[in-house]
PLY file of the C-alpha trace (Angstrom):
ply
format ascii 1.0
element vertex 453
property float x
property float y
property float z
element edge 452
property int vertex1
property int vertex2
end_header
0.00 0.00 0.00
1.38 3.42 -1.01
2.34 5.85 1.73
2.25 8.88 -0.58
1.09 9.83 -4.07
3.34 12.24 -5.94
2.38 14.50 -8.84
3.79 12.04 -11.37
2.33 8.97 -9.65
-1.39 9.69 -9.94
-4.18 9.72 -12.53
-6.31 12.01 -10.33
-6.72 15.77 -10.79
-5.89 16.79 -7.22
-6.31 20.36 -5.93
-2.56 20.94 -6.12
-1.10 19.34 -9.23
2.46 19.63 -7.88
1.99 18.32 -4.35
2.83 14.93 -2.90
-0.11 13.70 -0.80
-0.05 11.22 2.07
-2.61 8.45 1.55
-5.36 8.27 4.17
-6.42 4.77 5.12
-9.09 5.12 7.80
-10.84 7.41 10.24
-11.90 6.88 13.86
-13.73 9.52 15.85
-11.97 12.87 15.41
-8.82 11.29 13.93
-7.61 10.22 10.50
-4.80 7.71 9.94
-2.59 7.49 6.85
-1.06 4.34 5.43
2.23 5.07 7.19
0.38 4.96 10.53
0.48 8.70 11.23
-2.51 10.15 13.10
-4.13 13.50 12.27
-6.68 15.37 14.38
-9.42 16.40 11.93
-9.55 20.06 12.93
-11.11 21.13 9.65
-13.92 18.58 9.74
-13.07 17.16 6.32
-13.43 19.70 3.52
-14.56 22.29 6.04
-17.26 21.46 8.59
-18.44 18.22 6.97
-17.53 15.45 9.42
-19.94 16.56 12.10
-20.33 13.21 13.91
-16.77 11.99 13.43
-15.40 9.07 11.47
-16.33 5.40 11.59
-19.72 5.65 13.32
-21.13 2.14 13.17
-24.81 3.17 13.24
-24.39 5.20 10.06
-22.34 2.51 8.30
-24.99 -0.10 9.12
-27.79 2.15 7.87
-25.86 2.73 4.66
-25.28 -0.97 4.02
-28.88 -1.88 4.81
-30.26 0.77 2.48
-27.84 -0.16 -0.32
-29.19 -3.71 -0.22
-32.80 -2.54 -0.22
-32.76 0.36 -2.68
-29.79 2.51 -3.69
-31.38 4.57 -6.46
-34.96 5.47 -7.33
-36.52 7.64 -10.09
-38.07 10.58 -8.25
-40.17 11.61 -11.26
-42.16 8.40 -10.73
-41.85 7.43 -7.04
-41.24 8.64 -3.54
-39.31 6.40 -1.16
-39.24 5.85 2.57
-35.73 7.26 3.20
-36.52 10.60 1.55
-39.81 10.93 3.43
-38.22 9.98 6.75
-35.28 12.34 6.35
-37.56 15.25 5.48
-39.82 14.55 8.45
-36.87 14.28 10.85
-35.34 17.56 9.71
-38.61 19.49 9.79
-39.67 18.14 13.18
-36.37 18.18 15.07
-34.14 20.80 13.44
-35.98 23.26 11.20
-37.42 26.66 12.20
-41.20 26.59 12.58
-41.96 28.41 9.33
-40.29 25.80 7.13
-42.70 23.54 5.26
-40.97 21.20 2.82
-37.52 20.05 1.68
-35.90 19.34 -1.67
-32.87 17.02 -1.58
-29.93 17.38 -3.98
-26.30 16.30 -3.79
-24.15 19.27 -2.70
-24.09 22.73 -1.18
-23.49 24.36 -4.54
-26.58 22.61 -5.91
-28.54 23.61 -2.83
-27.76 27.30 -3.32
-28.40 27.11 -7.06
-31.82 25.60 -6.45
-32.55 28.07 -3.65
-32.07 30.90 -6.15
-34.29 29.15 -8.71
-37.02 28.74 -6.11
-36.83 32.39 -5.07
-37.08 33.68 -8.63
-39.89 31.27 -9.47
-41.86 32.31 -6.38
-41.91 35.90 -7.57
-42.85 34.89 -11.11
-45.75 32.84 -9.81
-46.95 36.02 -8.12
-46.72 37.94 -11.39
-43.47 39.71 -10.42
-41.39 38.57 -13.38
-38.88 41.44 -13.12
-37.66 40.24 -9.72
-34.59 38.30 -10.88
-31.66 39.84 -8.99
-30.20 38.06 -5.95
-27.97 40.27 -3.80
-25.11 38.70 -1.84
-22.05 39.94 0.06
-18.38 40.39 -0.67
-16.07 37.90 1.06
-18.75 35.22 0.85
-18.78 31.76 -0.66
-21.93 30.09 -2.00
-20.61 27.44 -4.37
-18.44 26.42 -7.31
-21.00 26.32 -10.13
-20.95 29.32 -12.47
-24.14 30.75 -10.96
-23.17 30.26 -7.31
-19.64 31.51 -7.94
-21.27 34.62 -9.35
-23.10 35.03 -6.05
-19.91 34.40 -4.11
-17.82 37.41 -3.19
-14.32 36.00 -2.90
-12.01 37.73 -5.36
-9.43 34.96 -5.45
-12.02 32.39 -6.55
-13.84 34.72 -8.95
-11.29 36.85 -10.75
-10.13 34.40 -13.42
-13.74 33.58 -14.32
-15.38 37.02 -14.04
-16.01 37.35 -17.81
-18.28 34.29 -17.82
-20.00 34.84 -14.46
-23.60 36.10 -14.48
-24.11 39.74 -13.39
-24.03 40.03 -9.62
-24.61 42.60 -6.91
-22.79 42.54 -3.57
-22.75 44.57 -0.37
-20.02 44.58 2.27
-19.99 41.74 4.82
-20.85 42.21 8.48
-17.31 42.05 9.86
-17.07 44.14 13.03
-13.35 43.53 13.63
-12.49 44.90 10.18
-15.15 47.53 9.55
-16.63 48.52 12.89
-14.36 51.53 13.33
-15.47 53.77 16.19
-19.03 52.42 16.23
-20.33 50.06 18.87
-21.50 46.66 17.67
-25.20 47.56 17.58
-24.67 50.77 15.58
-22.30 49.03 13.19
-24.73 46.14 12.68
-27.49 48.53 11.67
-25.18 50.46 9.36
-23.95 47.25 7.72
-27.51 45.98 7.24
-28.72 49.32 5.87
-26.32 48.83 2.95
-28.82 46.23 1.73
-31.66 48.74 1.91
-29.66 51.21 -0.19
-28.69 48.55 -2.73
-32.30 47.42 -3.14
-33.45 51.00 -3.62
-30.71 51.67 -6.16
-31.60 48.56 -8.16
-35.33 49.04 -7.76
-37.21 46.72 -5.38
-39.28 45.45 -8.30
-36.09 43.91 -9.72
-34.78 42.16 -6.58
-35.82 38.60 -5.75
-33.70 37.71 -2.72
-30.75 38.37 -0.45
-28.46 35.43 0.40
-26.04 35.34 3.34
-24.15 32.93 5.59
-25.10 33.51 9.25
-21.45 32.83 10.12
-19.14 33.46 7.17
-16.96 30.38 6.92
-14.32 29.65 4.31
-13.77 33.18 3.01
-13.59 35.10 6.31
-12.69 32.42 8.82
-15.83 32.01 10.96
-17.14 35.59 11.28
-20.62 35.76 12.85
-22.81 38.79 12.26
-23.21 41.11 15.25
-26.42 41.09 17.25
-29.13 43.08 15.51
-27.74 42.67 12.00
-30.03 39.90 10.78
-32.99 41.38 12.63
-32.52 44.55 10.57
-31.92 42.52 7.38
-35.27 40.80 7.94
-37.01 44.18 8.33
-35.45 45.44 5.09
-36.40 42.31 3.15
-39.98 42.50 4.40
-40.23 46.20 3.56
-39.24 45.55 -0.06
-40.87 42.15 -0.63
-37.45 40.48 -0.95
-36.83 36.90 0.19
-34.11 36.05 2.71
-32.03 32.97 1.85
-29.89 31.64 4.72
-26.90 29.71 3.40
-26.53 27.10 6.14
-24.34 24.73 4.12
-21.57 25.10 6.69
-23.53 26.25 9.75
-26.46 23.83 9.75
-27.28 20.88 11.99
-25.59 21.92 15.21
-22.26 23.28 13.98
-22.76 26.65 15.71
-24.32 25.31 18.90
-27.88 25.74 17.58
-29.78 23.64 15.06
-29.16 26.32 12.43
-26.91 29.34 12.49
-29.73 31.81 11.85
-31.34 30.62 15.10
-28.83 32.73 17.04
-30.58 35.85 15.76
-34.14 34.57 16.16
-34.92 35.54 12.58
-36.97 33.40 10.15
-35.46 32.91 6.71
-37.71 32.23 3.73
-35.38 29.63 2.22
-32.56 27.68 3.87
-29.85 25.83 1.94
-28.05 22.91 3.60
-25.34 20.30 2.99
-22.15 19.12 4.78
-23.42 18.21 8.28
-26.73 16.91 6.91
-25.03 13.56 6.25
-21.85 14.00 8.27
-19.64 13.33 5.26
-20.85 9.74 4.89
-22.66 10.38 1.59
-23.01 13.34 -0.80
-26.16 15.27 0.08
-27.52 18.79 0.00
-31.00 20.19 0.51
-33.18 23.28 0.36
-36.00 24.09 2.77
-38.74 26.52 1.82
-41.38 28.26 3.90
-45.08 27.47 3.83
-45.75 30.70 1.93
-43.36 29.80 -0.88
-44.48 26.18 -1.18
-48.19 26.98 -1.19
-47.77 29.83 -3.66
-46.15 27.51 -6.20
-48.45 24.61 -5.39
-51.59 26.70 -5.98
-50.34 28.09 -9.31
-47.98 26.10 -11.57
-47.85 23.21 -9.11
-44.19 22.39 -9.66
-40.81 23.87 -8.79
-38.42 24.00 -11.75
-35.69 22.12 -9.93
-34.27 18.62 -10.04
-31.23 16.46 -10.69
-30.02 12.89 -11.08
-29.31 12.41 -7.38
-32.29 14.40 -6.08
-33.89 12.39 -3.31
-31.36 9.59 -3.54
-32.57 6.96 -1.02
-29.08 5.87 0.02
-27.95 9.41 0.86
-31.22 10.19 2.63
-30.97 7.04 4.77
-27.47 8.12 5.74
-28.79 11.57 6.65
-31.42 10.14 8.99
-28.81 7.97 10.71
-26.28 10.80 11.02
-28.82 13.33 12.30
-30.25 10.74 14.67
-26.75 10.38 16.07
-26.54 14.15 16.54
-29.78 14.10 18.54
-29.06 10.94 20.53
-25.67 12.24 21.70
-26.65 15.91 22.17
-23.95 17.03 19.79
-25.60 20.43 19.42
-25.05 20.94 23.14
-21.49 19.69 22.84
-20.87 22.14 19.99
-22.03 25.01 22.19
-20.00 23.88 25.21
-16.92 22.76 23.30
-17.04 25.85 21.11
-17.02 28.12 24.14
-14.03 26.27 25.55
-12.20 26.35 22.20
-12.75 30.10 21.82
-11.43 30.69 25.34
-8.25 28.77 24.51
-7.85 30.70 21.25
-8.09 33.96 23.22
-5.09 32.81 25.23
-3.22 32.14 21.99
-4.14 35.63 20.82
-2.70 37.13 23.99
0.55 35.22 23.52
1.09 35.91 19.81
1.05 39.45 18.37
0.40 38.20 14.82
-3.05 37.00 15.92
-5.29 40.00 15.41
-8.66 38.42 16.10
-10.33 35.19 17.14
-14.01 34.66 16.47
-16.68 32.11 15.79
-19.87 30.43 16.92
-19.96 26.97 18.44
-17.46 24.65 16.80
-16.90 26.95 13.85
-14.05 29.24 14.86
-11.24 31.18 13.25
-8.13 33.27 13.76
-7.10 36.27 11.66
-3.41 37.11 11.34
-2.04 40.64 11.06
1.35 42.25 10.50
0.46 45.03 12.95
-1.98 44.72 15.84
-2.85 48.39 16.14
-3.51 49.15 12.47
-4.74 45.62 11.68
-2.59 45.72 8.54
-2.47 42.32 6.84
0.66 40.50 5.80
1.76 40.68 2.20
-0.09 37.90 0.36
3.21 36.50 -0.84
4.17 35.64 2.74
1.37 33.04 2.82
1.23 33.19 6.61
-1.93 31.12 7.08
-0.74 28.43 4.70
2.63 28.23 6.42
1.03 27.83 9.83
-1.34 25.22 8.41
1.58 23.33 6.87
3.31 23.19 10.26
0.16 21.94 12.02
-0.26 19.32 9.29
3.28 18.09 9.79
2.51 17.78 13.49
-0.76 15.91 13.11
-3.46 18.61 12.97
-5.59 19.40 9.92
-6.29 23.13 9.66
-8.31 25.08 7.08
-6.29 28.13 5.96
-7.65 31.00 3.90
-6.38 34.10 2.17
-8.16 37.25 1.01
-9.75 37.93 4.39
-9.45 41.71 4.04
-10.18 42.45 0.39
-10.33 39.15 -1.45
-6.58 39.13 -1.99
-4.86 40.31 1.21
-5.43 38.92 4.67
-4.80 35.53 6.26
-6.97 33.39 8.48
-7.24 29.81 9.68
-10.55 28.15 10.49
-11.38 25.14 12.67
-14.54 23.05 12.44
-13.78 19.71 14.12
-16.36 16.95 14.57
-19.03 17.91 17.10
-17.93 14.89 19.15
-14.59 16.50 20.09
-13.72 16.45 23.79
-11.96 19.12 25.85
-8.87 16.95 26.01
-8.82 16.76 22.22
-9.33 20.52 22.02
-6.29 20.90 24.27
-4.34 18.75 21.80
-5.47 20.97 18.93
-4.49 24.12 20.82
-1.04 22.82 21.73
-0.18 22.00 18.10
-1.59 25.29 16.83
0.17 27.36 19.49
3.54 25.86 18.60
2.94 26.31 14.87
2.01 29.98 15.24
5.09 30.53 17.36
7.33 28.93 14.76
5.96 30.96 11.81
5.74 34.12 13.88
9.47 33.93 14.60
10.10 33.71 10.85
7.83 36.54 9.66
8.46 39.02 12.48
12.26 38.65 12.53
0 1
1 2
2 3
3 4
4 5
5 6
6 7
7 8
8 9
9 10
10 11
11 12
12 13
13 14
14 15
15 16
16 17
17 18
18 19
19 20
20 21
21 22
22 23
23 24
24 25
25 26
26 27
27 28
28 29
29 30
30 31
31 32
32 33
33 34
34 35
35 36
36 37
37 38
38 39
39 40
40 41
41 42
42 43
43 44
44 45
45 46
46 47
47 48
48 49
49 50
50 51
51 52
52 53
53 54
54 55
55 56
56 57
57 58
58 59
59 60
60 61
61 62
62 63
63 64
64 65
65 66
66 67
67 68
68 69
69 70
70 71
71 72
72 73
73 74
74 75
75 76
76 77
77 78
78 79
79 80
80 81
81 82
82 83
83 84
84 85
85 86
86 87
87 88
88 89
89 90
90 91
91 92
92 93
93 94
94 95
95 96
96 97
97 98
98 99
99 100
100 101
101 102
102 103
103 104
104 105
105 106
106 107
107 108
108 109
109 110
110 111
111 112
112 113
113 114
114 115
115 116
116 117
117 118
118 119
119 120
120 121
121 122
122 123
123 124
124 125
125 126
126 127
127 128
128 129
129 130
130 131
131 132
132 133
133 134
134 135
135 136
136 137
137 138
138 139
139 140
140 141
141 142
142 143
143 144
144 145
145 146
146 147
147 148
148 149
149 150
150 151
151 152
152 153
153 154
154 155
155 156
156 157
157 158
158 159
159 160
160 161
161 162
162 163
163 164
164 165
165 166
166 167
167 168
168 169
169 170
170 171
171 172
172 173
173 174
174 175
175 176
176 177
177 178
178 179
179 180
180 181
181 182
182 183
183 184
184 185
185 186
186 187
187 188
188 189
189 190
190 191
191 192
192 193
193 194
194 195
195 196
196 197
197 198
198 199
199 200
200 201
201 202
202 203
203 204
204 205
205 206
206 207
207 208
208 209
209 210
210 211
211 212
212 213
213 214
214 215
215 216
216 217
217 218
218 219
219 220
220 221
221 222
222 223
223 224
224 225
225 226
226 227
227 228
228 229
229 230
230 231
231 232
232 233
233 234
234 235
235 236
236 237
237 238
238 239
239 240
240 241
241 242
242 243
243 244
244 245
245 246
246 247
247 248
248 249
249 250
250 251
251 252
252 253
253 254
254 255
255 256
256 257
257 258
258 259
259 260
260 261
261 262
262 263
263 264
264 265
265 266
266 267
267 268
268 269
269 270
270 271
271 272
272 273
273 274
274 275
275 276
276 277
277 278
278 279
279 280
280 281
281 282
282 283
283 284
284 285
285 286
286 287
287 288
288 289
289 290
290 291
291 292
292 293
293 294
294 295
295 296
296 297
297 298
298 299
299 300
300 301
301 302
302 303
303 304
304 305
305 306
306 307
307 308
308 309
309 310
310 311
311 312
312 313
313 314
314 315
315 316
316 317
317 318
318 319
319 320
320 321
321 322
322 323
323 324
324 325
325 326
326 327
327 328
328 329
329 330
330 331
331 332
332 333
333 334
334 335
335 336
336 337
337 338
338 339
339 340
340 341
341 342
342 343
343 344
344 345
345 346
346 347
347 348
348 349
349 350
350 351
351 352
352 353
353 354
354 355
355 356
356 357
357 358
358 359
359 360
360 361
361 362
362 363
363 364
364 365
365 366
366 367
367 368
368 369
369 370
370 371
371 372
372 373
373 374
374 375
375 376
376 377
377 378
378 379
379 380
380 381
381 382
382 383
383 384
384 385
385 386
386 387
387 388
388 389
389 390
390 391
391 392
392 393
393 394
394 395
395 396
396 397
397 398
398 399
399 400
400 401
401 402
402 403
403 404
404 405
405 406
406 407
407 408
408 409
409 410
410 411
411 412
412 413
413 414
414 415
415 416
416 417
417 418
418 419
419 420
420 421
421 422
422 423
423 424
424 425
425 426
426 427
427 428
428 429
429 430
430 431
431 432
432 433
433 434
434 435
435 436
436 437
437 438
438 439
439 440
440 441
441 442
442 443
443 444
444 445
445 446
446 447
447 448
448 449
449 450
450 451
451 452
């Protein structure tokens, strides 16, 4: 069995075509093991906040095998199936906000957001508001890798080479108090940041705007930045005033990651549409979904009678059976409570790291979705030169020492700014958090000595 796969030893298009990758053999709990026997703490939760219940959970594996023997694929244009019905019922009854009515299952977060946009635009058309086609999003956001969802996304590094083929898009600034709060207190800044949406809608013409999409806690592109209190409350008021739908992108924040069932729950604000993926199946099978409110579902049902959405894997019975097993595990083991408790402990430990290392400008997050932002100067908050690749270098050191981190660049303006995010399985213990902190602390110290000298 190979210990590594080099760039000239593979037939796979890996993310980095020039990197040599260790070969992972198995996962147990919060750890991954490569074929050389090295253990890694899964601090990133797979490809960012996916492995919510940890690796190797027997209940989910058994459910997967049982469903594969019974029915692995089913044509949804002709049939329903028990796994899709059960998964929808479980999510609506045990996780979803009260105003959510029905769920559409797809196979990824990008698909979920794409279909959320389709549903929003169709809702307005069913009401005779055919000019409402614009969806406003935010800079420094990420909503997917399809052409449409990349157009919605506001991360310069991911967009710039494809801008000529992206659909027209409209963005407002993110709610990032550390970066943009200035002399305002959090409440005043939150209102000012939200009012940018009101101005954008008025400038575009409310009759042309279908929806506003936002991550309750901005994950990959900002490194776990939650909106300040009052921000989403004001966003809801603005959307209602202009007849605009609110889409909550909960692909990363859903199903307990932030210490609540959904991230938007922290603000007590109902969204009209919620997109989901990642934690919905815990990484055991590809799955995404979109939830829509009673108002949206009944409007379409009473008019055309059908949403213009769909896909080959929509309502796949195998993936939906996995979702029910994974989410049942979340409920049975109170992993939402553990995310809240463990997240508070993790943030407290990160604050101690911030105190010890002057290149750490900010720590932030919600539940077990947390991040650190690195700066060249604490007082001015000036970022490092992008060429220094500070976050990547720290991440490389943690990787060498058995901790998977999720580094990001472009935190400040899409190009400059470094952060690292952590989203470990919701099963992580305080002792394992201490292990994470020890490796991270040493890695920051090592890179700090190199970049500050």
